[in-house]
N, C-alpha and C positions, 0 to 999 in steps of 0.2 A: 417447429423443431429448432433448437438452439445450435448455432454453428460455433466452431472454434474461435472464429473472429469475434463474434458477439460475447462469448465467454471471456475472451482475452480482454476486450474493452471493459467489461464489468470488473474484472480483477484489477486492471490498471487503475480504474476510477476508485475502487475501494482502497487500494494501496496508497494512492496519492492523497486521498482524504485522510487516511490514518496518519501519514507523515505530517500533513498540515496540522492536524489536531495535536499530535505529540509536540511539535515545535510551538504551537499556539499556547498550549498549557504552560510551557516554560516561559513564554513571553509575557503572559499576564500574571505570573507568579502565583499560580493557583495552589501550589504545594507548600509544605512547611519549609523545605530547603531550597536553596538556589542552585541552579545548574541542573544538568541532565543526570537523572538517576539511572541505576542499572535496568530497571524495567522500561524506561523510555528508550534506552539504547537498544534493548531487545526488540521493542515495538518498531522502532525505525528500521532496524536491520531486517526484520521479517517483512516489513512493508516494501522495502527495496527489493527483496527476493520475490515478493508477490508481483511487483511491477515487471521484473525480469521474466517471470513465468508468463505473465499476461502478454508481453511483447512477443514471446515465442509462439503463443497461441494465435495472436493476430497474424503472424507471418504464415501460419499453417493454412489460412484461408477459409473457404466456405464449406469445408467438409463438416458433417455432423459431429457434434461433441460426444 
């Protein structure tokens, strides 16, 4: 059975990987334009929210999810 702590850790990992990928795409100039676009800002914002939700779940402990 998956606990809230395990689910939180998974969500945090996915959020951090997404932020790293969004910034990495901009650093290697993979797009046509330079700078952050609106979709990148949305992706980074949602990833930060996901990390926040993951932190809340980690604090809830070992109760079943």
